[in-house]
C-alpha positions as a Markdown table, in Angstrom:
| # | Residue | x | y | z |
|---|---|---|---|---|
| 1 | Met | 0.0 | 0.0 | 0.0 |
| 2 | Ser | 1.1 | 3.5 | -0.6 |
| 3 | Leu | 3.1 | 5.1 | 2.2 |
| 4 | Ala | 2.0 | 8.6 | 1.2 |
| 5 | Arg | 0.4 | 10.7 | 3.9 |
| 6 | Asp | -2.4 | 13.3 | 3.9 |
| 7 | Asp | -1.0 | 16.7 | 4.7 |
| 8 | Ala | -3.8 | 18.2 | 6.7 |
| 9 | Gly | -3.4 | 17.9 | 10.4 |
| 10 | Gly | -5.7 | 18.0 | 13.4 |
| 11 | Leu | -8.6 | 15.8 | 14.5 |
| 12 | Phe | -10.3 | 16.1 | 11.2 |
| 13 | Gly | -7.1 | 16.1 | 9.1 |
| 14 | Gly | -5.0 | 13.2 | 7.8 |
| 15 | Asp | -1.6 | 14.0 | 9.3 |
| 16 | Gly | 0.1 | 10.7 | 10.0 |
| 17 | Leu | -2.7 | 8.7 | 8.4 |
| 18 | Pro | -2.5 | 6.4 | 5.4 |
| 19 | Ser | -3.3 | 8.4 | 2.3 |
| 20 | Ala | -6.7 | 8.2 | 0.7 |
| 21 | Glu | -6.1 | 6.6 | -2.7 |
| 22 | Gly | -8.6 | 8.6 | -4.8 |
| 23 | Leu | -11.1 | 5.8 | -4.9 |
| 24 | Pro | -14.5 | 6.5 | -6.6 |
| 25 | Arg | -17.3 | 7.6 | -4.4 |
| 26 | Trp | -19.1 | 4.2 | -4.7 |
| 27 | Leu | -16.1 | 2.5 | -3.0 |
| 28 | Ala | -15.3 | 5.3 | -0.6 |
| 29 | Pro | -18.6 | 7.0 | 0.2 |
| 30 | Leu | -17.5 | 8.7 | 3.4 |
| 31 | Pro | -16.4 | 12.4 | 3.4 |
| 32 | Arg | -12.6 | 12.5 | 3.8 |
| 33 | Trp | -12.9 | 14.4 | 7.0 |
| 34 | Leu | -15.1 | 11.6 | 8.5 |
| 35 | Glu | -12.6 | 9.0 | 7.4 |
| 36 | Asn | -9.8 | 11.0 | 9.1 |
| 37 | Phe | -11.9 | 11.6 | 12.2 |
| 38 | Gly | -12.6 | 7.9 | 12.6 |
| 39 | Leu | -9.0 | 6.9 | 12.1 |
| 40 | Asn | -7.6 | 9.6 | 14.4 |
| 41 | Leu | -10.0 | 8.3 | 17.1 |
| 42 | Ala | -9.3 | 4.7 | 16.3 |
| 43 | Trp | -8.6 | 3.6 | 20.0 |
| 44 | Leu | -11.9 | 5.1 | 21.1 |
| 45 | Val | -13.6 | 3.3 | 18.2 |
| 46 | Val | -11.9 | 0.1 | 19.4 |
| 47 | Val | -13.2 | 0.5 | 22.9 |
| 48 | Ile | -16.7 | 1.2 | 21.7 |
| 49 | Asn | -16.7 | -1.9 | 19.6 |
| 50 | Leu | -15.4 | -4.1 | 22.4 |
| 51 | Leu | -18.2 | -2.8 | 24.6 |
| 52 | Gly | -20.6 | -3.6 | 21.8 |
| 53 | Thr | -19.1 | -7.0 | 21.5 |
| 54 | Ala | -19.7 | -7.7 | 25.2 |
| 55 | Phe | -23.3 | -6.4 | 25.0 |
| 56 | Gly | -23.9 | -8.5 | 21.9 |
| 57 | Phe | -22.7 | -11.7 | 23.6 |
| 58 | Tyr | -25.0 | -10.9 | 26.5 |
| 59 | Tyr | -27.9 | -10.3 | 24.1 |
| 60 | Tyr | -27.4 | -13.7 | 22.5 |
| 61 | Leu | -27.3 | -15.7 | 25.8 |
| 62 | Pro | -30.8 | -17.1 | 25.4 |
| 63 | Gln | -29.9 | -18.3 | 21.9 |
| 64 | Phe | -26.7 | -19.9 | 23.1 |
| 65 | Ser | -28.8 | -21.9 | 25.6 |
| 66 | Glu | -30.8 | -23.3 | 22.7 |
| 67 | Thr | -27.8 | -24.1 | 20.4 |
| 68 | Pro | -25.4 | -27.0 | 20.5 |
| 69 | Gln | -22.0 | -25.8 | 21.8 |
| 70 | Ile | -20.2 | -26.8 | 18.6 |
| 71 | Met | -22.2 | -24.3 | 16.7 |
| 72 | Trp | -21.8 | -21.4 | 19.1 |
| 73 | Pro | -19.3 | -19.5 | 16.9 |
| 74 | Phe | -22.0 | -19.2 | 14.2 |
| 75 | Val | -24.6 | -17.6 | 16.5 |
| 76 | Pro | -23.4 | -14.1 | 17.5 |
| 77 | Asp | -22.8 | -12.7 | 14.1 |
| 78 | Ser | -22.9 | -9.0 | 15.0 |
| 79 | Pro | -20.7 | -9.3 | 18.1 |
| 80 | Val | -18.2 | -11.2 | 16.1 |
| 81 | Ala | -18.2 | -8.5 | 13.5 |
| 82 | Thr | -17.6 | -5.7 | 16.0 |
| 83 | Leu | -14.8 | -7.9 | 17.5 |
| 84 | Phe | -13.2 | -8.2 | 14.0 |
| 85 | Ile | -13.3 | -4.4 | 13.4 |
| 86 | Ala | -11.9 | -3.7 | 16.9 |
| 87 | Leu | -9.0 | -6.1 | 16.3 |
| 88 | Ser | -8.5 | -4.8 | 12.8 |
| 89 | Leu | -8.1 | -1.2 | 14.0 |
| 90 | Ala | -6.1 | -2.1 | 17.0 |
| 91 | Leu | -3.5 | -4.1 | 15.0 |
| 92 | Trp | -3.3 | -1.3 | 12.5 |
| 93 | Lys | -2.6 | 1.2 | 15.2 |
| 94 | Leu | 0.0 | -1.0 | 16.7 |
| 95 | Gly | 1.8 | -1.3 | 13.4 |
| 96 | Arg | 0.8 | -5.0 | 13.0 |
| 97 | Asn | -1.7 | -4.7 | 10.2 |
| 98 | Asn | -3.5 | -8.0 | 9.5 |
| 99 | Glu | -5.2 | -8.3 | 6.1 |
| 100 | Tyr | -7.2 | -11.3 | 7.1 |
| 101 | Leu | -8.8 | -9.4 | 10.0 |
| 102 | Asn | -9.3 | -6.4 | 7.8 |
| 103 | Ala | -11.2 | -8.4 | 5.2 |
| 104 | Leu | -13.3 | -10.2 | 7.9 |
| 105 | Ala | -14.0 | -6.8 | 9.5 |
| 106 | Phe | -15.1 | -5.2 | 6.3 |
| 107 | Phe | -17.4 | -8.1 | 5.4 |
| 108 | Gly | -18.9 | -8.3 | 8.9 |
| 109 | Cys | -19.5 | -4.6 | 9.3 |
| 110 | Trp | -21.0 | -4.3 | 5.8 |
| 111 | Lys | -23.2 | -7.4 | 6.1 |
| 112 | Leu | -24.4 | -7.2 | 9.7 |
| 113 | Gly | -24.5 | -3.4 | 9.6 |
| 114 | Phe | -27.2 | -3.6 | 6.8 |
| 115 | Trp | -28.8 | -6.9 | 7.5 |
| 116 | Thr | -30.0 | -6.0 | 11.0 |
| 117 | Pro | -31.7 | -2.7 | 10.0 |
| 118 | Phe | -33.2 | -4.5 | 7.0 |
| 119 | Thr | -34.9 | -7.1 | 9.2 |
| 120 | Leu | -35.8 | -4.5 | 11.8 |
| 121 | Val | -37.7 | -2.4 | 9.2 |
| 122 | Val | -39.2 | -5.3 | 7.1 |
| 123 | Phe | -40.4 | -7.1 | 10.2 |
| 124 | Ala | -41.0 | -4.1 | 12.4 |
| 125 | Asp | -44.4 | -5.3 | 13.7 |
| 126 | Gly | -42.9 | -8.5 | 15.0 |
| 127 | Phe | -39.8 | -6.9 | 16.6 |
| 128 | Leu | -41.8 | -4.1 | 18.3 |
| 129 | Gly | -44.1 | -6.7 | 19.8 |
| 130 | Tyr | -41.3 | -7.6 | 22.3 |
| 131 | Thr | -38.6 | -5.0 | 21.9 |
| 132 | Ala | -38.8 | -1.6 | 23.6 |
| 133 | Ile | -38.6 | 1.3 | 21.2 |
| 134 | Pro | -35.3 | 2.6 | 22.8 |
| 135 | Met | -33.7 | -0.8 | 22.3 |
| 136 | Tyr | -35.1 | -1.0 | 18.8 |
| 137 | Leu | -33.6 | 2.4 | 17.8 |
| 138 | Phe | -30.3 | 1.5 | 19.5 |
| 139 | Leu | -30.1 | -1.7 | 17.5 |
| 140 | Phe | -31.0 | 0.1 | 14.3 |
| 141 | Phe | -28.5 | 3.0 | 14.5 |
| 142 | Ser | -25.7 | 1.1 | 16.1 |
| 143 | His | -25.7 | -1.4 | 13.3 |
| 144 | Leu | -25.8 | 1.4 | 10.7 |
| 145 | Ala | -22.7 | 2.8 | 12.4 |
| 146 | Met | -21.0 | -0.5 | 11.6 |
| 147 | Val | -21.4 | 0.2 | 7.9 |
| 148 | Val | -19.7 | 3.6 | 8.4 |
| 149 | Gln | -16.8 | 1.8 | 10.1 |
| 150 | Ala | -16.5 | -0.6 | 7.2 |
| 151 | Phe | -15.5 | 2.3 | 4.9 |
| 152 | Leu | -12.5 | 3.2 | 7.1 |
| 153 | Ile | -10.7 | 0.0 | 6.3 |
| 154 | His | -9.8 | 0.8 | 2.7 |
| 155 | Arg | -7.4 | 3.4 | 4.1 |
| 156 | Tyr | -5.1 | 0.8 | 5.5 |
| 157 | Ser | -6.0 | -2.4 | 3.7 |
| 158 | Ala | -5.0 | -3.7 | 0.3 |
| 159 | Phe | -7.7 | -6.4 | 0.4 |
| 160 | Pro | -5.5 | -9.2 | -1.0 |
| 161 | Val | -7.4 | -12.0 | -2.7 |
| 162 | Gly | -6.4 | -14.6 | -0.2 |
| 163 | Ala | -7.8 | -12.5 | 2.7 |
| 164 | Val | -11.0 | -11.8 | 0.8 |
| 165 | Ala | -11.3 | -15.5 | 0.1 |
| 166 | Val | -11.1 | -16.3 | 3.8 |
| 167 | Ala | -13.9 | -13.7 | 4.5 |
| 168 | Val | -16.0 | -15.2 | 1.7 |
| 169 | Val | -15.6 | -18.7 | 3.2 |
| 170 | Trp | -16.4 | -17.6 | 6.7 |
| 171 | Tyr | -19.5 | -15.5 | 5.9 |
| 172 | Gly | -20.6 | -17.9 | 3.1 |
| 173 | Phe | -20.5 | -20.8 | 5.5 |
| 174 | Asn | -22.4 | -18.7 | 8.0 |
| 175 | Asp | -25.1 | -18.2 | 5.4 |
| 176 | Ile | -25.3 | -21.9 | 4.8 |
| 177 | Val | -25.6 | -23.0 | 8.5 |
| 178 | Asp | -27.9 | -20.0 | 9.3 |
| 179 | Tyr | -30.5 | -20.6 | 6.6 |
| 180 | Phe | -29.9 | -23.7 | 4.5 |
| 181 | Val | -28.1 | -26.6 | 6.1 |
| 182 | Pro | -27.7 | -26.1 | 9.9 |
| 183 | Ile | -25.5 | -29.3 | 10.2 |
| 184 | Val | -26.2 | -29.6 | 14.0 |
| 185 | Gly | -29.5 | -28.6 | 15.5 |
| 186 | Asp | -31.8 | -25.9 | 14.0 |
| 187 | Pro | -30.7 | -23.1 | 11.7 |
| 188 | His | -28.5 | -20.7 | 13.6 |
| 189 | His | -29.7 | -17.3 | 12.3 |
| 190 | Thr | -30.7 | -14.6 | 14.8 |
| 191 | Asn | -34.0 | -15.4 | 16.3 |
| 192 | Leu | -36.8 | -13.8 | 14.4 |
| 193 | Pro | -40.0 | -12.7 | 16.2 |
| 194 | Phe | -42.3 | -14.9 | 14.3 |
| 195 | Ala | -42.5 | -18.4 | 12.8 |
| 196 | Asp | -39.8 | -19.0 | 10.2 |
| 197 | Phe | -42.4 | -20.3 | 7.7 |
| 198 | Glu | -44.9 | -17.5 | 8.0 |
| 199 | Val | -45.8 | -16.4 | 4.5 |
| 200 | Ile | -45.2 | -12.7 | 4.0 |
| 201 | Phe | -45.1 | -12.0 | 0.2 |
| 202 | Gly | -46.7 | -14.3 | -2.3 |
| 203 | Gly | -45.4 | -17.5 | -0.8 |
| 204 | Val | -42.0 | -16.1 | 0.4 |
| 205 | Thr | -41.4 | -16.8 | 4.0 |
| 206 | Ala | -39.7 | -14.6 | 6.6 |
| 207 | Leu | -36.8 | -17.0 | 6.7 |
| 208 | Gln | -36.3 | -16.9 | 2.9 |
| 209 | Leu | -36.4 | -13.1 | 2.9 |
| 210 | Ala | -33.9 | -12.9 | 5.7 |
| 211 | Ala | -31.7 | -15.4 | 3.9 |
| 212 | Ala | -31.9 | -13.5 | 0.6 |
| 213 | Gly | -30.7 | -10.3 | 2.4 |
| 214 | Ala | -27.8 | -12.1 | 4.0 |
| 215 | Val | -26.6 | -13.8 | 0.8 |
| 216 | Thr | -27.0 | -10.6 | -1.2 |
| 217 | Leu | -24.8 | -8.7 | 1.4 |
| 218 | Thr | -22.1 | -11.4 | 1.3 |
| 219 | Leu | -22.0 | -11.2 | -2.4 |
| 220 | Thr | -21.9 | -7.4 | -2.5 |
| 221 | Ala | -19.1 | -7.4 | 0.2 |
| 222 | Thr | -17.1 | -9.6 | -2.0 |
| 223 | Phe | -17.6 | -7.3 | -5.0 |
| 224 | Leu | -16.7 | -4.2 | -3.1 |
| 225 | Ala | -13.6 | -5.6 | -1.5 |
| 226 | Leu | -12.2 | -6.9 | -4.8 |
| 227 | Ser | -13.2 | -3.8 | -6.6 |
| 228 | Thr | -11.3 | -1.7 | -4.1 |
| 229 | Arg | -8.2 | -3.8 | -4.7 |
| 230 | Ile | -8.6 | -3.4 | -8.5 |
| 231 | Lys | -9.1 | 0.3 | -8.3 |
| 232 | Lys | -6.0 | 0.6 | -6.0 |
| 233 | Phe | -4.0 | -1.2 | -8.6 |
| 234 | Glu | -5.3 | 1.1 | -11.3 |
| 235 | Val | -4.1 | 4.2 | -9.4 |
| 236 | Gly | -0.8 | 2.6 | -8.5 |
| 237 | Ala | -1.5 | 2.6 | -4.7 |
| 238 | Leu | -0.4 | -1.0 | -4.0 |
| 239 | Gly | 3.1 | -1.0 | -5.3 |
| 240 | Gly | 3.0 | -4.6 | -6.5 |
| 241 | Arg | 1.3 | -5.9 | -3.3 |
């Protein structure tokens, strides 16, 4: 990756940060000042994500009790995603950048950051039947914040193909056991507040709609990560990496 630095200093500037590589807006949608702001406050972002991870594992305790232990790693999708981004940012700050964690963090924040608000909106009547409005809003906006974090990663990641492949395998396998072939026990997706086979649109079930959203987000994460790498090659930002 290019070692060039942004010249502007200060909390909203890029002094000492990896250079923005001139990616198109559809790959780097955040304003430059917001990217710089997030990276300058990386340790605070790490702490917030670790707190979110702890809360997420607590949130999933009832589902853990219903799931065979061997499948526990595939239950807390959002907490694992916030753990990935916390580790990704922490290792970057420590000068030990890990591309595998970077790719996993990007996929997780993109996918779970959009999938949760998607289900909260589409199935709002069901969720609001047992979720207090403050918690509903917290889940909605905290997950959208994960998407924002995903677009910090391109500043310090080259998204090598091998790392993207690992992320595809992890999140693709999650889709399989969550919605299609649970392997052990029942499907391991986040509990939905209604029967999985309730018809909602012309024969489409709630489970099928949630699965379609998850698979679509896995595919789009793959496209975005690889497109970012290609564009960085095009502008000469990777130096042969």
